[in-house]
C-alpha positions as CSV (number, residue, x, y, z in Angstrom):
1,Q,-93.6,26.9,-104.4
2,V,-93.8,24.0,-106.8
3,Q,-96.7,23.8,-109.2
4,L,-98.3,20.9,-111.0
5,V,-100.4,21.7,-114.0
6,E,-102.6,19.1,-115.6
7,S,-103.9,19.1,-119.2
8,G,-105.5,16.7,-121.7
9,G,-108.8,16.0,-120.1
10,G,-112.0,16.1,-122.2
11,F,-115.0,14.3,-123.5
12,V,-114.6,10.9,-125.1
13,Q,-116.9,8.0,-126.1
14,A,-116.5,4.6,-124.4
15,G,-113.6,2.7,-126.0
16,G,-111.7,5.9,-126.8
17,S,-108.4,7.2,-125.6
18,L,-107.0,10.3,-123.9
19,R,-103.5,11.3,-122.8
20,L,-103.2,13.4,-119.7
21,S,-100.1,15.5,-119.0
22,C,-98.8,16.9,-115.8
23,A,-96.1,19.6,-116.1
24,A,-94.1,20.3,-112.9
25,S,-92.4,23.6,-112.2
26,R,-89.2,21.9,-111.2
27,S,-87.2,18.8,-111.9
28,L,-89.0,15.5,-111.5
29,F,-86.0,14.3,-109.6
30,S,-87.2,16.6,-106.8
31,F,-89.8,14.0,-106.1
32,K,-89.8,10.5,-104.7
33,T,-92.9,9.5,-106.7
34,M,-95.3,11.1,-109.2
35,G,-98.8,9.9,-109.6
36,W,-102.4,10.3,-110.8
37,Y,-105.4,10.2,-108.7
38,R,-109.1,10.6,-109.6
39,Q,-112.3,11.6,-107.9
40,A,-115.7,10.9,-109.3
41,P,-118.8,12.8,-108.0
42,G,-119.8,11.5,-104.6
43,N,-116.7,9.3,-104.3
44,Q,-113.4,9.6,-102.4
45,R,-110.3,10.4,-104.3
46,E,-108.5,7.2,-105.4
47,L,-105.1,6.4,-106.5
48,V,-104.9,5.5,-110.2
49,A,-101.2,5.1,-111.0
50,T,-97.8,6.0,-109.6
51,I,-94.2,6.1,-111.0
52,T,-91.1,6.4,-108.9
53,K,-87.9,8.3,-109.6
54,G,-86.4,5.1,-110.9
55,G,-89.4,4.4,-113.2
56,S,-91.2,1.7,-111.3
57,T,-94.9,1.8,-111.8
58,N,-98.0,0.8,-109.9
59,Y,-101.7,0.8,-111.0
60,V,-105.1,0.3,-109.4
61,D,-106.6,-3.0,-110.6
62,S,-109.4,-1.4,-112.5
63,V,-107.0,0.3,-114.9
64,K,-104.4,-2.3,-115.4
65,G,-103.8,-3.1,-119.0
66,R,-105.7,0.0,-120.1
67,F,-103.7,2.9,-118.6
68,T,-100.0,3.6,-118.7
69,I,-98.1,6.2,-116.6
70,S,-94.8,7.5,-117.9
71,R,-92.4,10.4,-117.3
72,D,-90.2,12.6,-119.5
73,N,-87.5,14.0,-117.1
74,A,-86.2,16.4,-119.7
75,K,-89.7,18.1,-119.9
76,N,-90.5,17.8,-116.2
77,T,-93.7,16.1,-117.3
78,V,-95.6,13.0,-116.3
79,Y,-98.2,11.4,-118.6
80,L,-101.2,9.1,-118.2
81,Q,-102.1,7.3,-121.4
82,M,-105.7,6.1,-121.0
83,N,-107.0,3.6,-123.6
84,D,-110.3,1.7,-123.8
85,L,-112.0,4.2,-121.6
86,K,-115.1,3.2,-119.8
87,P,-118.0,5.4,-118.3
88,E,-116.7,4.5,-114.8
89,D,-113.5,6.2,-115.6
90,T,-115.3,9.6,-115.6
91,A,-113.8,11.7,-112.9
92,V,-111.5,14.7,-112.2
93,Y,-108.0,13.5,-112.5
94,Y,-105.3,15.0,-110.3
95,C,-101.6,15.0,-110.6
96,N,-99.7,14.3,-107.4
97,A,-96.1,14.5,-106.3
98,V,-94.4,13.3,-103.1
99,D,-91.2,15.0,-102.3
100,W,-88.3,13.7,-100.2
101,Y,-89.9,15.1,-97.0
102,N,-93.0,13.1,-97.8
103,D,-95.0,16.2,-98.5
104,M,-97.7,15.8,-101.1
105,I,-98.3,18.4,-103.8
106,W,-101.4,18.4,-105.9
107,G,-102.5,19.9,-109.2
108,K,-105.9,21.5,-109.7
109,G,-107.2,18.6,-111.7
110,T,-108.5,18.0,-115.2
111,L,-112.0,16.6,-116.0
112,V,-112.4,13.4,-118.0
113,T,-115.9,12.5,-119.1
114,V,-116.6,9.1,-120.9
115,S,-120.0,8.6,-122.5
116,S,-121.6,5.2,-123.0
């Protein structure tokens, strides 16, 4: 059973930065894509960013230019660098993986709180 473990969440003031990490229990090459989603209180879970096996990236418009997704295949880890954070970025951030059977695997989430 593959596991995804997120870390790096916390409390930060608006304009600050955080880097989230997602450690996978097996090679990232096991997955078609890796990604980050977030869910704010009362809202549906939304896609934030994805990165493919080949390194292609995709971002939701609200984070373009501020967030960067990357991967370290040697460490089986995916990162989300978040800069210029805004209060509306406050949410639980979830790591996601889609395998070659199109099954989705989720981490348990890490909370990011941005104060104004």
